[in-house]
Each structure stands twice: as structure tokens, then as C-alpha cells.
N, C-alpha and C positions, 0 to 999 in steps of 0.2 A: 424657094423657102426651105426645102429639105437640105439644099446645098449649104445655105447660110447656117442652118442649125449644126450641120456637120462641121462647118468651119469654126463656129463658136465653141463647139465641144473640144476641137483640137487645141484652140487657144487656151481654154480653161485647163486642159490637161497639161499643156506646156507651162502655164503659170504655176500650176500646182507643183510640178517637178522642180521648177526654178525656186519656188518658195521653200520647198523641202530641202533643197541643196543649201539655200541660204541659212535656213534654221540649223542644219547640221554643222555648217561652217561656223556659225555664230556660237553654237554650243561647244564646238571644239575649242574656239578661242577662249571662251569663259573657263573651260576645264584647264586649258594650258595656263591661264592667268592664275587660277586657284592653286594649281600645283606649284607654280613659281612662288607665289606668296607664302605657301605653307613651307616649302623647302628653305626659303631664305629668312624665315622668321628667327629673330634672336641673333642674326649675324650683325657685324659691325655697321652701325648707321648713326645718324645724328641723334635720333630719339632713343629712349631706353627700351629694354626688352619688354617691360611691363606695358608701355604705351603701344608698342608693336602688337603685343598680344591682344590688347583691348580692341584695337582697330581690326585685327584679323578675325576676332570672334564675331564682330558686327557683320563683316563681309560673309563669313561662313554661315552664320545664322540665317541670313537672307537667302542663301543658296541651298540650304539643306533640303528643301522640298524637291528641287530638280536634280541636284547632284549629290544626293546622300551617299550612294554606293561609291562614287568616285572619291569623295572626301574620306570615307571609311578606309578605302584601300590605300590612299596616299598616307594617311596618318599611321596606319599599321606598318606600312613599308618604312616610314621614317623611324619608327620605334626600333626596327631591326637594323636598318642601314646607317643610322646616325645616332649611335648610342651616346655620343658625347653631348647631344642636345636632349637627352632623355627628359630632364626636368622641365625644359621649355615646352615640350610636346605634352607632357602629363598635365602641366598647368593649362594648356590650351584645351585639352579634353575635359579637364575639371570645370573650366568656365563654360564650355558648351553644355556639359552635363547639368550645371546649375540653371541654365536657361532652357534646356530641352532634355528632360529626364529620359525620354524614350530613346533619343539618339545616344545618350550615355550608355544605356543598356545594350544597344546594338553594337556600340564600339567594344564594350567589354566582351561580348560574345564573339566578335570578329577577332579580337586579340587572343582570346582563349583558343579559338580555332587555329590561329597562326602558331601559337605555342605548341599545341598538340601535334600539328603537322610537322613542325620542326623536329620534335622528338621522334616522330615516326620515321622521318626521312634522314635521321642522323645528322641534322644540321645543328651541331651542338652550340656554336656561337650564337646563331639566330635564336635558339631556344633559351639560352642564358639571357640574352638582351630582352626577349619577350617577357621572361620571368621578372627581370629587373623593372621593366615598364609597368607590369601589373602591380608590383610591390610599391612603386612610387605613386601609383594612383590612389593608394591608401592615404598618402600625405595630402592628396587633393580632394579627399572626401568623395571619391568616386566608388571605391571598393571598401568593404568593411574589413577591419583588422582581423576579426574572427575568421572570416572565410579565407583570408590570405594565410593565416597561421595553419589552418587545416590543410591548405595546399602544400606549405613548406613541410609540415609533418608527414604528409603522404610521400613527398620526395625523399625525406630522410628514412622512411620505411624501406626504401630500396637498399639502404646500407645493411639491412638484416636479411637480405635475400641469400639463399644458399645456392651453391653450384652455378654461380654467375661470375664472370671475371671481376677482379678487384677494380679494374679501370672503370667499369660501369658504376660501381658503388662510389668510387672516388669522384666521378663527374657530378653525380647528383648532390653529394655533400659540398663540393666546390661551388656548384650553381647556387645553393642556398647561402653559403658563407659569403660569396661575392655580391649577393643581393642585400645583405644586412646593412652595409654602410648607408644605403639610401633610406631604408625604412626602420632601422633599428631604434632610433629615438622615439618614433611614434608608437612602435610596439612596446617599448620600455615604459612609456607613459600610460598606455591604455591596457596592456596585457602583460605586465611584467612577469608574473608567475608562469604563464604559457611560454614566453620567450626563454626564460631560464630553463624550463623543461626541455625545450628544443635544443638549447646549447649543451645541456647535459648529455643528451643523446648523441650529439655530434662528438663530444669529447670522448665518450665511451668508444665510439667507432674509431676515432683517430688513435686512441691508445692501443687498440688491438690489431690494427691493420699492419700488413707486412711492408717493410721498406727495403727489401732485398735489392731492389733496382737502383737504390740511391747512389751507390758508388759508381755505377756505370755511367751516370748522367752528370757527374761533377766535372766542372772545368778544371779545378785544382784538387789534388788529393789532400792538401793541407787546409785546415780551417783558419789559419793565421794569415792576414789579420781579420779577414771577414769569413764568418761561417757560411758554408755552402748548404743552405737549407732546402729541404724538399718542399715543393710548392704548397702543399696542404698544411704542413707544419708551420710554414712562414705565415700564411694567411690566417691560420688559427691564432697565432701569437699576435697578429695585428688586430684581429677582432677582439681578443681578450683585452688588449690595451685600449681599444675603443670603448669596451664595456666599462673599464676602470674610469674612463673619462666621461662616464654617463652618456655615451653614444653621441658626443659632440665632436664633429669633424669640421675642418676649415677649408675644404676644397670644393665640395659640390655646390654649385649655384642653385638656389632654391627660390625661383621667382614666385612660386605659389604662396609664399609667406606674405607678400604684398596684398594678395587677394583673399586673405584668410577670412575676413568678415563675410565675403560673398560665398566662398567655397563651403564654409562650415554650416551654412543653411541648406546646402543641397542634400537631396536624398541619396543614400548610398545603395550600391548593388552588391549582391552576394555572388561570389564565384561559384560556378557549378562544381560538382565533384569531378576532379581530374585524376585519372589513374594513369601513371606512366606506362607506356607500352612494354610488354614483357621482353626479356632478352631473347635475341635471335642470333644464331651463329654467324649470320651475314653482317651483323652490326659491327661497325668499327668505332671504337671510342677514342677520345684524345689520350695520347700517351702522357705519363707523368713527366715532370721536368724539375730541374733544380733552379732556384731563384739566383740569378747572377748578381753579384755585388763586387764593385770595383772601387767605389769612393765612399768615404763618410765625411762628416762635417769638418774634420781636421784637414782634409785634402783641398777644401774650398777656401779661397782667400776671403778678404772682407766683402761683405754683401749678405744677401739672404742666406739663411742656414739651410743645409740639405736636410730634409726630414729624416728622422731616425729609421733604421731598418725595420723596426716593428711598429712604426706609426702607419695608420691606415692611409694617410696622405701619400706615403711612398708608393703603396699599391695602386692608388687611384691615378697618380701622375704617370706611373710606368704603364699602366693599362691604356691610358689615353694616348701616350706616345706610340706604343705598339700598334694601336688602331690607326693612327695617322700613317705609319709606315705601310700597314696593310692596304690602306685605301689608295695611297699615292705612289706605291713602289714602282709602278710602270713608268713614271715620269720623274726623274731624279730632281729636276729643277723645282717642280711643284712640291715634291716631297720635302725638300730642304726648306723652301719658303714656308710651308705649313708648319713644320717642326719649330721654326724660329718665331712663328706667329702664335705659339701656344698661349691660350687665353690667360694663364696665371703666371706669366713669365717674370713679373716683378716680385713675386712672392718666393721664388725658388732660384737656385743657381742653374738656370736653364741649360747652359752649355754642358755642364757636368752631367745633368740628367739625360740629355740627348745622347752624348757619347756613351754613357753607360748602357743605355737601352739599345743602341745600335750594336755595341759589342755583345750584349746579351743575345741579340738575334743572330749575329755571326757565329757565336760559340754555342748556340743552342744544340743540345744533344737529343736524339741521335743524329739528326741532320738539320741544318738551318732551313727556314721556310723558303728562302730565295737563294739565287746564285751568290757566291762570294762577291763577285764584281758589282752586284746591285748595291751592297752596303758600302763598298769602296767608292763608287761613283756618287752616292749620297753624301758621304763625308767630304769628298772633294768640293761638291757644290756648297756645302755648309761653310767650308773654309773660305770660299770665294765670297759668300754673302756676309760672313762675319769675320773679316780678316784680322780684326783687332783682338779678338778673344779666343775664337775656336781653335786655330792652329796651336796655341799654347796649351789648351786643355787636351788636345789630341796628342801633343808631344808628351805631356805629363802621363797620359793614359798608356802610351807606348812604353815609356820608362817603367811604369808599374808592371806592365805585362812582361817586359824583359827581365825585371828583377825577380818576378815570381815564376819564371818559365821552368824552373827546376821541377816543380810539381804539377806542371800543366798536362792535361790530357793530350794524348798523341794526335787525335783528330783535330783538336783545337790548335795544337802546335802547327799543323799543316795549314789551317785556315789563317792563322796569324802570319805565317810566312807569305802566303798568297796575297793577303791584304797589304802587308807592309811593302812588299816589292812593287806592287801595283801603285801604291800611294807614292813611293819614292820616284817612280817613273814619271809621275805627273808633276813633280816638284823638283825637276832637274837633278834627281838623285842626291839631293843635299841632306846631310845628316851629320850630327856631331859624333862621329865614330870614336874619337879619342876618349870620350867618356865611358866607352864600353871596353877599352883595351885590357882591362883586368881579366877578361874571359880568355885571353890568349895564353894565360898560364895554366888553364884547365885542360883536362884530357879531351882529345878530339871528339869523343863520343858524348861528352857532357852537353846538355841541351843548349847552353849559351853559345859556345863556338859553333855548334851544329846549326843553330838558328841563323847565325850570320852567314855561314857557308851556304845554306839552302836559299837564303834571301839573295845572295849574290848569283847563284845559279838561276834563280827566277828572273833577276834583273837582266841577266845575260840574254834571256829570251825576249826581253822588251827593249834591248839596246844592242851593243856590240862589245867585243872583248876589250878593245883598247879603252873604251869609255869606262868600263868597270875598273880596269887597272888604274886609270888616272884618278878616279873618284875616291879610291881607298888610300889610307895612309900606308906607308911602306911596311909598318909593323904587322899589317894584316896579310902579308904576301902569301903565307901558307894556307890561308882560307880562300884565296882568289881561285876561281875555276881555271883549269888548263885551257889553252887555246883549242877551240873546237875544230879540229882537223882530223881527217880520216887517217888511220894507221894501216896502210895497205902493205901487207907483209911481203908481197911479191915484187915490191919496188925498193925494199930495204937492202942494206949491204949484205945481209945473210941470205938474201933471196936465192942466190945461185945454188946454195946447198939444200934448198927446200924441194921436196917432190912436187911436181905440178907447176913449177915456175915456167917451163917452156910452153905448156898448154895455156897458162894464164896469159902469156905474152901474145900467143896466137889469137886468143879470145879478144884481147884488147883491140888488135888490128881489125878483126872481123866485125866487132860491134861498131867500131868507128866507121867502118865501110857500110854500115846499115845492113848487116846480114839478117837473115830470117831466123826464127826460133829453131827450125829444122837444121840449119847450118850450125847453130850453137850445139845442138845435140850431137851432131857428127863430130865436131871438134872435141867435145867431152868424152867421146868414145875412145879417144887416144889414151885416156887415163886407164890403167889396168883395173880390172874389176876388184882386185884385192884392196885397192886404195892404200891407206897408210899401212905399211907392213908392220905387223906386231902391235899396233896401237889399239887401245880399248874402244875407240870410237867406231871401228869397223867390226860389226858383229855378223856380217853376212847378209843382213836384211837391207842394207843400203850402203852406198859408196860415199864415205865421209869426205874423201879427197875431191871427188866430183863436186859435191856441195860446197866445199871450201873454196875451190877455184872459181866456180860460177858465181856464188853469192858475193864474195869479196871483190871480184873483178867488176861485176855488173854494178854493184852499189858504189864502188869507188869512182867508176865512170860517171855515175849519176850524182856525185857528191856536191855538185855546184849549188843545188837548192833542193827543197822538198819536191818541187814540181818535176825536176829532172829525175829524181829517184822514183817518184810515182810513175812517170812515163816509162822508165826502164822496167819496173816491175810489171806494169800492165802489158807492155809489148812482149815480154818473155814469161807471161803468166803460165803458159802451157809447160814450159821447161821447169818452172818452180813446182807445178803440180806433179809432174813426172818424178822429180827428185824427192818430193815430200810425201811419199806414199805411207810411211809409218810414223808413229809418234816420235821414235828415236831420230828419224831423219829430220823431222820438224824441229826438234830440240837442237839438232846440229846446225840448222839454218839460223836459229836464234843465237846460238853460240858464236857464229861467224859475224852476225850483225853487231854483237857486243864487242867482239875482238876488233872489228873495223872502227866502230864508233864509240869506244869506251870513254873518250874525252868529250862526247857530245850527247848527253842524256836526252835532250829534246828530240834529236834525230832518231834515237832508238825508240822513243815513245811513239812518234808518228809513223815510223816504218812498221813497227809491230801492229799498230792499229790498222794500217793498210793491209798487212798480210792476213789479219783476222777478217777484215771486210771481204777480201777476195777468197776467203776460205782456203788459203794456202797452208796456214797452221791452225790447229784446233785450240780451243780455250784450255783444254786439259794439258796440252803440251806447254803452253805458256806458263801455267801454274807450276808444272813439274820443273821447268827450267829455272823459274825464280827461286825455288827452294833447293836447287842443285848446289853441289860443293863449289863449283867454279864461281858462283855468285856470292859466296860468303863475305867477301870484302865489300860488297855493295849493299849488303842486307839491311843496313840502317839508313840508306839513302832514300829520299822521298820519291825519286823518279821511278824506282823499282815498284813501289806500292801504287804509284799512279798507273803503271802498266797493269798490275794485278786488278785494280778496281775497274779500269776501262774494259778489261777482259771479262770480268764478272758481269758488268753492266751490259756488255754486248750479248752475253748469254741470256741474261734476264729479259732484255728487250725482245730477243728472238722468241722466248717462251711466251711472253705477254702478247706478242703479235699473233702467234699461232692460236693462243687461247681466245683472243678477240675474234679472229676469223672464224674459228669453229663455232663460237657462240652466235655470231651473225648468221652463219649457214644453217645452224639448227633452228634459229628463230625464223628464217625465211621458209624453211621446210615445214615447220609447224603452222605458220601463217598460210602457206599454200594449201596445206591439207585442210585447215579449217575453212579456207575460202571455197574450196571445192565442195565441202560438205554443206556449206550454206547456199550453194548455187541454186538449189531448188526452191529456196524461200522467195518471198514476194520481191520481185525485181523492180517494183515501182518506187521503192525507197531509194533515196540518193545514197550511193556507197562510194567509199574511197576506191581508187583504182586497184583492182586485185593484183596479186603477184602472178605474173604470167608464167607459162611453162618454161620459157627461156630463162627467167630469173631464178626459178626453183632449182636448187642443187639436187643432184641425184643422191640416193642413199649411199651409193658406192663412193661418191666424192666425199661425203661426210665421214665415211669410214676411213678413207685414206687420210683425211685431215686429223682424225682421232689418232691414227697410227703415228703420224708426224709429230703430233703434240706429245704423245707418250714417249717417243724416242727423244724429243727435246728435253722432257722432264728427266729422263734417265741420264742424259748428258749433263744436265744442270746439277742433279744430285751427285753425280760422279765428280764434277768439278768442286763442289763444296766439300765432299769427302776427302778429295786429294788435298785441298788447302788446309782443312782442319787437321787431317792426319799428319801432314808435314809440320804444322805448328806444334802439335802434341809431341812429336818425335824430337824436334830440336830443343823445345823447352824442357822436356823430361830429361833429355841427355845433359843439358846444362845444370839442372837441379841435382841430378845424381852425381855429376862430376864435382860440383861444389861441395856436396855432402861428403863425398869420398876424400876430397882434399882438405876438408875443414875450412872452406872459404865461405864468405857471405855471398849467397846467390843473388842478392839485390844489387846487381851491377847496372851500369847505364845500358849495356846491351840487352840485359834481361828486361828492363823497364820499357825500352823501345819495342822489343819483340812482343811482350804481353800486351802492350798498347796497340800494336798492329793487329793482334788477334781480336781484341775488343773492337777495333775499328771495322774489321770485316763483318763481325756480327751486327754492329749498329748501322753501318752504312747501307747494308743490304738486308735489313731486318725483315722486310716484307716477304722476300723470297726465301730467306733462310728459315723463317718461321714454319714453312710448310714441312720442312724436314727435321724439325726439332726432336720428334720422337725417334726417328732413325738415328740421328746424331747421338742421342742419349743412350740408345741401345748398343751402337757399334763403337763409338769413340769416347764420349764423355761419361764413362762408367764410374761407379762409386769408388773403385780402386785407384782412380787417377789422382795425382797430386792435387791437394786442395786449392793451391794458387791458380792452377789452370781450370779446375772444375768450377771455381767461383765465378770466373768470367762467363761461362756458359749459363750458370744458374741465374746470374744477374740479368742476362739477356732474356731468358725464359720468363723472368719475373716482370718484364716490361708489359707483357700482355696477359699476365696471369689473372 
């Protein structure tokens, strides 16, 4: 009997566990189905959005009792992650609120919590989308207009804060302005005087804010034919135009209008008082930008008109397209398909809007969001999907860019070169070059011939020299890059008269016979210690002739490919290190690489990158070499600045890596200490695995890491000081010489050089910012020429 009872109990226990698992599985299936239904509502289907919403409300209402928290979470996630469907989800919440007032209140609380957390965590886009969603809930009679206006007023209060960065005040004003297209009409009808008061406060702020940063962020220095407007000024002009039109816009779908009779009977909720978190030095706010304009209605052929620059529709369309790129940029095919499936494509010239937005992303200052190649690959996919129209629009855009290149920002010039060469390589290098041949009459330093020359150099990296020669008309011969072959001086006709030729020939034989690094050192000992007799390269601290013979011979033998060169450098790494003991010796190595490979810029770039990785040359040596007299003829060429930027990036990465490692070590140390202090507490509670003694770094290790980081920061600061000091020297010299000779200093060379100075500031702004006070004290002092000083002041204003 007792045995049977025990057996029955076991069966019951098994059945209970099985039923529990089944219930959990069934609940999971229902949750997944609900999530799928909510995510897909309003997407293309045979039925209308309104009928989809009605059906979904019925389903959700039935499941609110069991899955209330899950539904709250999904809806609040959709509000932030799918802002293009904002009005669909606000209508859904409005209908649920009309049927279940308690759920409506819970959702508002949940959304407010999301908004406050986003502000606290500096998730600025999420905060802006949350604010927009809360505002649109006013249209659905979920939230009262009065409480929303109180929130917007509180946000505008930030614009009156003292001793906070302007970028903080700017963001709060931008967040409010970008919300008004959704809710402006409702506020105008219900609370006109309060809305006008809010707009007046915004106008007062916009009139007094500094726009020193504006010129640094412009794509073109000229405002013809399209003004380069600062983003807040442009949005304010669009909002003013919307106000003139009585807040009536033609872009935002408003499904809640269909349900107005149901929604207007619902009870409304009041937002609680929301106080924005105070400024903290660790907060990073979005940087300002300039609104990019390439087309207007005159550029578009017959068809729908392009909305005007100050129409709110232009802002809404562009924001939507930017969000599509942000969402799908990892997969170019999906991104192109989504862009071409834009929901209002029949009301606008879609191809023109897409091309303008993609170039706006590519030319975004100080740096684009994604790699240049990301935008290039999306444009190629768009051309494949829309071959009848998009290639023509892109060709038109390229023509506009080329015609306006004279006043183009130097950073954008580089990106234009990179994009166009990549695009040509995907379309058989076909282009109507004859239409641009007027540029051949211009000076070689003028941006138009310079652009074609740089494009051909980049095309050479993606093809081969004969192909480039064949694709170009004969009139362009002077712009075609030379054949990329090494210039090994010890094999030239004059080699017999050069010191070191005999040793160079011995070295060639030895390396071909697979000699060791030690044997190379012994051969180089045959070169007298004096090196070049009477030449300035030899200052006693290093032997210039030894470096000359070794570097030129070794790299010439490895000239067949990048891999051969890398293998040669790696094998004889110890010889390089022995020869490159001082900065002067390292500059001598770089000089010899240039002498050997002057006709092959790409080879120079990859070799110098390799030498930096192997720590054969220091970053400061590369910077000093770039600004040396021997590189004067190369100074306006893109490859030289490619080398400088990869050098600075290498240093920045090193500093960031050491910083991260130190933070992690300190974190482990503090956790280990707190873990040991808690060890006497009640051990019955479940705890995470404590940090063991083996994981815990010693204080000596942390000290050594701090010393390493300090040394790296010193080197980084020194690198920036070298770069900026050299810029100031050559620009000041040019301006003084022009003044003395009575010439106009605004030459092509001057514009390239001042553009490169600006580029260094903007491309590496996060790291340079740390040393802005040092730079101001030591280099960018008030007695400096205003042309140079202005570049620094514009940079500082970006985060002021």
C-alpha cells in the first residue's frame, strides 16, 4: 500500500513538472506571437492600417491580464526602435487606453521611465524618440496637452543653464523643436498662447547662441547656390514655416484621425513632473552639424516636386531616410531595398532625396557615421535595383560636386575622391572624361585637376597602370600617375659614382642566398663610420649611408609585392631596430623609402604602416618627416595625409588600449577588495563567483600600467604639438612672405594647407580635445595670425 502511494506521488510530481513545462512553452509561444503581431502592425498587407489596429487591439485586450508587462515592454521598445511607425503605435496605445484606462496609465509611466533613463544614460536619439512618442499621445487623447507643455517648458529651461556646454542646451532645444511637427497642430488648437510663449523662448535662445563652429562643419565655403545652414537655424526656419501654414504638414500619417470618435471619449493622463538630469563632465552630447543641400526643385525633371529647403516635409523625409540607413547599414542590399521602398515615394522625387541624404552622410563633419565604402556599396546596390533612373541622378550629383569642388572642404574632397574611384571601379571605369577637359587649362594645384589626379591614383590601387592609361583620353596624359616601379639608385647608370654601391651589390648577393640578419650587419660594417663625407645627413649619431644601402637594397629586393616587402622587413627586423636608434635615423629610413618608392604612394603608405606596427619608427618621426623640406613637393598630395592620419590613429589606439586595460585592472582590484571585505557576511546567500587571488592584479602591476599610460599620453601630446607647431610655422611663413611681397595669400596651396590643419583637428577631435588648453597656452596664442587661430577656435567651439 505504502509502495503504491509512493508510486502515485512520483507520477503526480512528474505530471506536475510536465504540465508546468507545457504551460511555460505555451506562454512563450503566445508571447512570441504577440511580439510578432505588434512589430508587424501597419506594414504592407491587403487590409488597411486601421483594420489591422482594430484587430490587434482586440487580441491585446484579451491578453492584458496575463501578458501586461510583456506588452508594455514591447510597445515602449517599438516607440524607440521604430520611430517611423510612431503614429501607428500611439494610435494602438490610444485605443487600448480607451478600453482600459489603467493600462493606459501604466504605459505612460513606463514610457516616462524610458525617457528619463535615456536622458540619464546619454542615449540622445532614444530620448528624442521617447519625447516624440509622448507628444503624439496627446493627439490620441492619452496625455493632456497641459502636462506635455509643462514638460516641453522644463526642457527649454535647460537653455538658461549657466556654466554648461552649449551642445547640452542645443540638444534640449532641438529635441523640443523636432517634436513639434507631430503635436504642433493640437497644441495650437488647444493651447495657442502657451505654445507661442514656448516658441518665443526658443527664439530668444537661438538668437543669442554662438555659431563659431559653423564654418568648420560646412561642406562648401560658398553659400551659392544652396545656403549651408546650421542645423538648429534650419529646423527653426522649418518650424516657423509650419507655424505660418497653421501647423498643417503633409507627410506624417495619422491613423488616429479615423478613430477620433472613440479616442476623444477616453480619459487622459497627466505626465508627472520630469526634471532633466543635471550636467556631468562625463556626459557626451551630440555635436552640431550643418544641413547638407545638393538639389532643389529646378534640378529635378518632370514629376513630383522636391519640398523646399524650409518646408517641414524636407526635414521629415530626410530624418526618415537617415534612420533607414542607420537601421540597415550593415547589409547593403537590404538598405538599398528599404530606401527604394520609402512609404511616400510617389509624392517626392525619391531618387534625388536618397542621393542627397547619402552624400549628406558621406560628407558629414567632423566624421561620417560609417566607413566611406559603406555609402559607396549602398549606392552601387541602388544603381542595380533602379537602373533606369538612379545612375542618371548619381551622374548629375557627381557633376554638381565636381563643378562646386573649388569651395569644397578638404576632408570632403578626400571622401569624394575615395567614393568616386571606388564607384568607377565597379562600373568598368567608364566616365565621360571629355566633359571635364576644361580643367586641364587650370593650375596643377587647383581642386579640379587635383581631384582627377587623386582619383586616378586611387583607381590605380583598384586596378593596374595600363588599364588606367587606356581608359583616359590622351589629353589627360599629364594627370596620369607614373608607372609604379622602384627607383633603386644602386642599379642606375650613375651608381658607379655613388658611395656604398659595392656594399649594396654584396648585400644583394647575400640576401638572395638567404643570409641571416647577423651576416647583413657584418656586411654593413664595411661602410666607414663617417658615412656620407660632408653631407648633412650624418651628424655622428647615426650612419646615413648604412641606412641608405640597407633600406634601399632590402626593399628593392622585396618590391615584387606587399607580402614580399613585409617578409623582408620582418626577417631583418633586428637590423632595422639597430639602425633606427634615434629619431634622425628613423627619418633617414623614411627618406629612403620615399626615394625608392616615390612613384608608388600606396607602397609608401603600407610600408610606413608596417614600420609603425613593428615599432621600427616612432609616430613623432613620421610627423617630422612629413613636414620636412624634402617633402615640400608632395605636401598637397592625399597619400601624405593618409600617412599622417594613420600615424595619429595608431597613437590614439595605443593610448585608448592602455586606458581601457588600466580601468579594467582598477575595477578588478576594487572588486577583489570589496569581495574580501564582504567575505565575513552571511555565506548562505547565493553570490556571484568572487574574483580570485589569481585574477586580482597587484598594486605594483597597476602602478606600472599607470606609468605606461602616462608615458603614452606624453608621446601623444608630443605628436600633436609637433604636428600643430609645424602647421603654424609653414602657414605663418607663407602669410608673412605674401605680406612682404604684396601678394594675395589666398592661394591654392594655402587653402589646401589650412584645410589639412582643420582636418587634423576634426578627424581626431576626441583625442585633441584633451590637450586643447595646452595647445592654447603653447601654440594657438592670441598673437597668432587670425586665419590660423580661427581654425583652433572653431574646433574648441564644437564642444563649448
